[in-house]
Each structure stands twice: as C-alpha cells, then as structure tokens.
C-alpha positions in Angstrom: -31.4 -16.3 128.5 -29.6 -18.6 127.1 -25.6 -17.7 125.9 -26.7 -18.3 122.4 -29.5 -15.9 122.6 -27.3 -12.7 122.4 -25.0 -13.8 119.8 -25.3 -12.1 116.3 -27.2 -15.0 114.4 -29.9 -15.4 117.0 -29.8 -11.5 117.6 -30.2 -10.8 113.8 -33.2 -13.5 113.7 -35.0 -11.6 116.8 -34.5 -8.5 115.4 -35.9 -9.8 111.9 -38.5 -10.9 113.5 -39.1 -7.8 115.7 -39.3 -5.7 112.4 -41.8 -8.0 110.9 -44.3 -8.5 114.3 -44.1 -5.4 116.0 -43.2 -2.8 113.4 -45.1 -4.5 110.5 -43.0 -3.6 108.3 -43.4 -4.9 104.7 -41.6 -7.5 103.4 -39.0 -5.4 100.7 -38.3 -2.8 104.0 -37.3 -5.9 106.3 -35.1 -7.1 103.6 -33.5 -3.8 103.5 -33.0 -3.7 107.2 -31.3 -6.9 107.3 -29.4 -6.5 104.5 -27.6 -3.4 106.0 -27.4 -4.6 109.3 -26.1 -8.0 107.6 -23.1 -5.3 106.6 -22.9 -3.9 109.9 -22.2 -7.0 111.6 -19.6 -8.5 109.0 -17.7 -5.3 109.2 -17.8 -5.6 113.2 -17.2 -9.4 113.0 -14.0 -9.1 110.6 -12.8 -6.0 111.3 -13.0 -5.1 114.6 -13.3 -8.3 116.4 -16.8 -7.6 117.9 -18.0 -11.1 119.3 -21.2 -10.5 120.0 -23.7 -7.8 119.8 -23.7 -6.8 123.3 -20.1 -5.5 123.0 -20.7 -3.0 120.1 -19.3 0.4 121.4 -19.5 3.6 119.9 -16.0 3.8 118.4 -17.4 0.1 116.2 -20.2 2.3 114.9 -17.6 5.5 114.1 -15.3 3.6 112.3 -18.2 1.5 110.2 -19.2 5.2 108.8 -15.7 5.8 107.9 -15.4 2.5 106.1 -18.4 3.4 104.2 -17.5 6.9 103.7 -14.4 5.3 101.9 -16.2 3.3 99.8 -17.7 6.3 98.5 -21.4 5.7 99.6 -23.8 8.2 99.0 -24.4 10.6 102.3 -28.1 9.5 101.9 -27.1 5.9 101.8 -24.5 6.4 104.9 -27.7 8.0 106.5 -30.2 4.7 106.2 -27.4 2.6 107.4 -27.1 4.7 110.7 -30.5 4.2 110.7 -31.0 1.1 110.6 -28.0 0.3 113.0 -30.0 2.8 115.3 -32.9 0.5 115.0 -30.9 -2.9 115.6 -29.3 -1.2 118.9 -32.9 0.0 120.0 -34.1 -3.5 119.7 -31.3 -5.1 121.7 -32.0 -2.6 124.4 -35.8 -3.4 124.7 -34.4 -7.5 124.4 -32.1 -6.7 127.8 -28.9 -7.5 125.3 -27.4 -4.4 125.6 -27.5 -2.0 128.5 -26.7 1.6 126.6 -26.9 3.2 123.6 -23.3 3.2 121.9 -24.6 5.7 118.7 -26.4 8.1 121.1 -24.0 10.7 120.2 -23.4 10.0 116.6 -25.3 12.4 114.3 -26.0 11.1 111.0 -24.8 12.5 107.5 -26.9 15.2 106.3 -28.2 13.9 103.5 -28.3 15.1 99.8 -31.6 16.3 98.6 -31.4 14.6 94.9 -34.1 16.0 92.9 -35.7 12.8 91.0 -35.8 12.4 87.0 -39.3 13.3 85.9 -40.7 12.6 82.5 -43.1 15.3 80.6 -46.9 14.5 79.7 -45.8 13.8 76.0 -42.8 11.5 76.8 -45.3 9.6 79.2 -48.0 9.4 76.5 -45.3 8.0 74.2 -44.3 5.6 76.4 -48.2 4.4 76.9 -48.9 4.7 73.4 -45.7 2.6 72.2 -46.8 -0.2 73.7 -47.0 -3.4 71.5 -50.4 -4.1 71.1 -50.2 -6.6 68.6 -48.6 -9.1 71.7 -51.7 -10.8 73.4 -50.5 -9.3 76.8 -50.1 -5.5 75.4 -53.8 -4.7 76.8 -52.2 -5.7 80.0 -49.2 -3.9 79.9 -50.8 -0.7 78.8 -53.2 -1.2 81.7 -50.2 -1.2 83.9 -48.8 2.2 82.7 -51.7 3.7 82.7 -52.8 2.5 86.3 -48.9 3.3 87.3 -49.3 7.1 86.0 -52.5 7.7 87.0 -52.0 6.4 90.6 -48.7 6.9 91.0 -48.2 3.8 92.8 -45.1 1.9 93.8 -44.1 -0.6 91.6 -45.2 -3.4 94.4 -48.6 -1.8 95.0 -48.9 -1.7 91.4 -48.5 -6.0 91.4 -50.2 -6.0 94.6 -53.4 -4.5 93.2 -56.4 -6.6 94.2 -59.3 -6.8 91.7 -62.0 -6.5 94.7 -60.2 -3.2 95.7 -60.5 -1.5 92.3 -63.9 0.7 91.9 -64.3 1.5 88.3 -67.3 2.9 88.6 -66.7 5.5 91.0 -63.0 5.7 90.0 -61.0 4.7 93.3 -58.4 2.3 94.2 -58.0 0.9 97.7 -53.9 0.4 97.9 -52.0 -1.2 100.2 -48.7 0.8 101.2 -45.6 0.7 103.2 -46.4 -1.0 106.4 -49.3 -2.5 105.3 -51.3 0.7 105.5 -54.5 1.2 102.9 -55.2 4.5 101.2 -57.8 5.5 98.5 -56.6 6.9 95.4 -58.5 8.2 92.6 -58.0 6.7 89.7 -58.6 8.4 85.7 -60.9 7.5 83.2 -58.2 6.3 80.8 -56.8 4.2 83.4 -60.4 2.9 84.0 -60.9 1.9 80.5 -57.6 0.6 80.0 -58.4 -2.1 83.3 -61.9 -2.8 81.4 -60.1 -3.4 78.2 -57.7 -5.8 80.2 -60.2 -7.4 81.9 -62.7 -8.3 78.9 -59.6 -9.2 76.4 -56.8 -10.6 78.4 -57.7 -11.6 81.9 -61.3 -13.1 81.4 -59.2 -15.8 79.1 -56.6 -16.6 82.1 -56.8 -19.2 84.8 -55.5 -17.6 88.6 -53.6 -20.1 90.7 -54.7 -20.5 94.2 -54.0 -17.6 96.0 -53.8 -15.2 92.7 -57.7 -15.0 92.2 -57.8 -11.6 93.4 -54.8 -10.4 91.7 -55.9 -7.8 89.3 -52.8 -8.1 86.8 -51.8 -11.8 85.9 -49.1 -13.3 83.9 -49.7 -16.1 81.5 -49.9 -18.8 83.9 -52.3 -17.3 86.3 -49.6 -15.9 88.7 -49.5 -12.4 90.1 -46.8 -10.3 87.8 -43.2 -9.6 89.2 -41.2 -6.8 90.1 -38.8 -7.5 87.1 -41.6 -7.9 84.7 -43.0 -4.7 85.2 -39.4 -3.2 84.7 -39.3 -5.3 81.4 -42.3 -4.3 80.1 -41.8 -0.5 80.6 -38.3 -0.9 79.4 -38.9 -2.0 75.7 -41.8 0.8 75.7 -39.3 3.3 76.4 -36.9 2.0 73.7 -39.9 1.2 71.1 -41.0 5.4 72.0 -37.4 6.2 71.4 -36.5 8.0 74.3 -33.1 7.4 75.5 -33.7 8.1 79.2 -33.1 6.1 82.2 -37.2 5.3 83.0 -37.8 3.1 85.8 -41.9 2.6 87.0 -40.5 4.8 90.2 -40.0 7.5 87.1 -43.7 7.2 86.5 -44.4 7.8 90.2 -42.2 11.0 90.4 -44.0 12.5 87.2 -47.5 11.6 88.6 -46.4 14.1 91.7 -44.6 16.8 89.6 -47.3 17.2 87.1 -50.2 17.7 89.9 -48.0 20.1 92.0 -47.0 21.8 88.7 -50.9 21.9 87.9 -51.4 23.5 91.8 -52.7 20.4 93.4 -52.9 20.6 97.2 -49.7 19.3 98.8 -51.3 17.4 101.6 -53.5 16.0 98.5 -50.6 14.8 97.1 -48.9 13.2 100.0 -52.2 11.3 100.7 -52.1 9.8 96.9 -48.4 9.0 97.3 -48.8 7.3 100.8 -46.0 9.1 102.1 -45.7 9.1 106.2 -44.3 12.7 106.1 -45.3 15.6 104.2 -41.3 16.7 104.1 -41.0 13.6 101.9 -44.0 15.1 99.2 -41.8 18.7 99.8 -39.4 17.8 97.3 -42.1 17.8 94.5 -42.0 21.6 95.0 -38.4 21.9 94.5 -38.9 20.1 91.1 -41.7 22.7 90.4 -39.5 25.4 91.0 -36.8 24.0 89.0 -39.8 23.8 85.6 -40.5 27.4 86.7 -37.0 28.2 86.4 -36.6 26.5 82.9 -39.8 28.4 82.0 -38.5 31.3 82.7 -35.0 30.9 81.5 -36.6 30.0 78.1 -39.0 32.3 77.7 -38.3 35.6 79.7 -37.2 38.3 76.7 -34.5 39.4 79.3 -33.0 35.3 80.1 -29.8 34.5 78.0 -31.7 31.4 76.4 -34.5 33.7 75.3 -32.5 36.3 73.3 -30.1 33.1 71.9 -33.3 31.6 70.7 -34.9 34.9 69.1 -31.6 35.4 67.5 -31.4 31.7 65.5 -34.9 32.8 64.3 -34.2 36.0 63.2 -31.3 34.5 61.0 
C-alpha cells in the first residue's frame, strides 16, 4: 500500500468509489454521504489534528457529535451523520486502512419522529387546477403534478421517468428508485389522461436532445427537467391556488401515502408503491392517520370541546 493510499484525500475518493461501485447508491445518496464525511474530515483535521483516517479514535468522533449538538443540529441529522461516519470507518477496515472500529461503542442519538406536512385532497386538486394552461408548457406541468400525486414519486423519480416504462393502457409505471431498484406503481386515470394530453400537445413538438429520447418530461430545449424546475412549477401553482403553505414535491408524496392509509390501504402495499426498503419508514403514515382520526373526533364528537364551541357559535 502506497503512503498516499491512507491520506484523507485518497481515502475519501476510495470511499466514494465504494459507495458507487460496491453499494450501488444513487448519485444523490453518494453526494449526501460525501457531504457529511467532508464535514467530519474538516472537523477532524482542523479541530482534532487527525492527520490521516487511520488515526481516527473514539474521542474524536464523540467530540464531533458534541460539535454537531452545539451547532443546534437536529437529532435526526446527528444520527444520519454518525451513520455516515460509521459507514466510512467500515470502508477503511475493509481496505485494511483501519484495524479497529472507533465508534463501536457510540450510540446514535434517538431520532425525532417528525410528522411530515400533508395536504388535503381538496388542496391537491386546487394546486393542480391552478396550473396556468395558457402557457405552452402548462399541459406538461399539469401532467407532472398529476403523476407526482397519483404515484407518490420522489422528485428525482419524476424527472427520470422513461417514456418506454409508462403503460397508459394498463395504468402502470416502472420507476427506478433509490439504489437503482425498479418497482411497478399503478397510475390513475386522470394522470394517464394528462400524460396523453402532454404527449399530443407538447412533447410531440419537442425534438429531444441525444440521450434524452426516452425521457418522459422534457423542457423546451429537449432535455430532461431539473429538480429545481419541478420545484418552481409547483411553487407557481401553489401561489396561484392561494395556499399559504410550504409545499414541495415531497409534500405530494406524503399526501399520496397519507390519503391511501386514511382510506384503508394495506401498509405493505403502500410500502411497495413508495419504494421503502423498511416497513418502519412507511409506518410513520399510520401516525398521520391517527392524527387525522383525533382531529375528526375533536371536531365532530359531541363531547369534545371544539364541537361544543362550534355548536354554541351556530346557535348564536
């Protein structure tokens, strides 16, 4: 092993290759891991004077976590960054750069179970109906929002959708999710109709650039839409709908899952459609469903304080 094989720069490059080639992570996941490890490296070098990754010890990692806490980083973010450091150390051991596990005894901060924001069915409909159809790209924007809600896709999955993997006859979409795993997701009739309109009245007049021929949603220049473009078109519709909420494509995904659970959908089926590797990730939507039920009782049960107040207001 050459001397440079164990320095920070070489080790981080090797770790990035490991994430891509051996773990098969997506580009976005790799970027997230490397961003966290870069922060750990900068702290280790500048604050702890750790000259090389092989010199990482338990106290260095403990003080790094303390540093994150002092910065006010949320427990979930702290746990995520520790997970990244753990993965990095595992890679170092695989490569023989590190002999022991310096963070074996560190317990990750307990994650906060934050419930995501969810829109009502009426709010979803108002956003989609607020798309400016007078604009040339309006038919495309509407189709994108319909698909986003109908299939519960991540924004990256939406912009990466391939034309050849959309079956409008059987109402199915083949989606490439995290870790390049493919899953089949049903797509509703309204979304199918919107895609059909988009293909006929917009995409048929666009000449795809080389490499973008099979991309479903294209920009004016014939190339794949960007994440930022998807966020922007959604924000415009939210404003046009008059909603004073912070809405992102992920809000549509959360709403998709919550509305299914509220309607009695099987949790395993929702897990499959969302592309969650673990059922525990999907279970958060059962908590949302519980919150929905509590709100219903609070508003409509004759013994609840809110219902009593509402009845008093109506009688005045």
